[in-house]
C-alpha positions, 0 to 999 in steps of 0.5 A: 500500500502506498499513499495517493495524496495529502492535502495541506492548507495554506493562504496561497497555494500558488505561492506555497507550490512555487516553494515546493517546486524551487526547493523539493523539485515537486512538479505542478499536476493539472487540477480537475475542473470541478475542483475549486480554482485556488488550488495547487496540485503537485507530483511528489513522484509518480502516483504520489501528490501533494494537494495544496488547498487555500483556506483564508483563516488558515493558522498552522498548528502548534504541534508542528516539530520533531516530536509532534506533527511533521511530514517525512520525506526520502531525498538523495544524500548527494543532494543534501547540501544543495537542498539546505542551500534551496530552503535557505534561498526560499525562505525556510528555517532549518531546524536542528534535529533533537536526536541522532540517528544512524542516516542523515536527515534534517529538518526545515519549517516551510515559510507557512510553519509546516515542518518536514524532515528530510530523510537520506533515501535508503540504497 
C-alpha cells in the first residue's frame, strides 16, 4: 500500500506550490475542472501527490515539530547540501534534529510553518 496524496491548507496555494517546486523539485499537476479554482496540485513521485488548498483563515498548528506533527520524505544524500541552500534561499528555516540517527536527515519549517523531515534515501 502506498499513499495517493495528502492535502495541506495554506493561504496562498500558488506561492506554497512554488516553494515546493523550487526546493524539493515537485512538479505541478493539472487540477480537475470540477475543483475549486484556488488550489495547487504537485506530483511528489509517480502516483503520489501533494494537494495545496486555500483556506483564508488558516493558522498553523502549535504541534508542528520533530516530536509532533511533521511530514517525512526521502531525498538523495548527494543533494543534501544543495537542498539546504535551496531551502534557505526560498524562506525555509532549518531546524536542528533533537536526536541522532544512523542515517542523515534534516528538518525544515516552510514559510507557512509546516515542518518537514528529509531523510537520506535508503540504497
